[in-house]
C-alpha positions in Angstrom: -28.5 20.2 82.7 -31.6 19.2 85.0 -34.0 21.5 86.4 -32.9 20.6 89.4 -29.3 21.5 88.9 -30.1 24.4 87.2 -32.3 25.6 90.4 -28.9 24.5 92.5 -26.9 27.3 90.7 -29.2 29.8 90.9 -30.6 32.5 93.5 -34.0 34.2 93.5 -34.6 37.7 93.5 -34.0 38.5 97.0 -30.5 36.8 97.2 -31.6 33.6 99.0 -30.7 30.7 97.4 -33.6 28.0 97.0 -33.2 25.2 99.8 -33.0 21.6 98.1 -35.5 18.9 99.2 -33.9 15.4 99.8 -34.7 14.3 96.4 -33.2 17.6 94.9 -30.0 16.5 96.6 -30.3 12.6 95.9 -30.4 13.8 92.2 -27.5 15.8 92.1 -25.5 13.3 94.1 -26.8 10.6 92.0 -27.8 8.3 95.1 -30.9 6.9 96.2 -33.0 8.8 98.7 -32.7 5.9 101.3 -28.6 6.7 101.1 -29.5 10.1 102.3 -31.3 9.1 105.2 -29.1 6.6 106.1 -26.3 9.2 106.0 -28.5 11.2 108.2 -28.7 8.5 110.7 -25.2 7.7 110.9 -24.1 11.3 111.2 -22.7 11.4 107.5 -23.5 13.0 104.8 -24.5 16.7 103.9 -26.2 18.7 106.6 -29.8 19.4 106.6 -32.1 21.6 108.2 -35.2 19.8 109.8 -38.0 22.2 109.2 -41.3 20.7 110.3 -41.5 17.3 109.2 -39.4 17.7 106.1 -35.7 17.9 105.7 -34.0 20.6 103.4 -30.2 21.3 102.4 -28.8 24.6 102.1 -26.9 24.7 98.5 -23.5 26.5 100.2 -23.2 23.9 102.9 -23.8 20.9 100.3 -21.2 22.7 98.3 -18.7 22.9 101.6 -19.3 19.4 102.4 -18.6 18.0 98.6 -15.4 20.3 99.0 -14.6 18.1 101.9 -14.9 14.8 100.5 -12.2 15.1 97.9 
């Protein structure tokens, strides 16, 4: 299991799940980072939060999006 995958499955001590970066999600989904930006532009793909100039993904939202892709 990669470090990203391990972090995706764990919560920190406060009970909060770590927000994932675009690179984390690209690794987990085995797609290029550019694909995630293209999906976002088209209104497709997993929902992302924009924090400042950075995109972040909530693990629970990513799991729901994945479940809906079946």
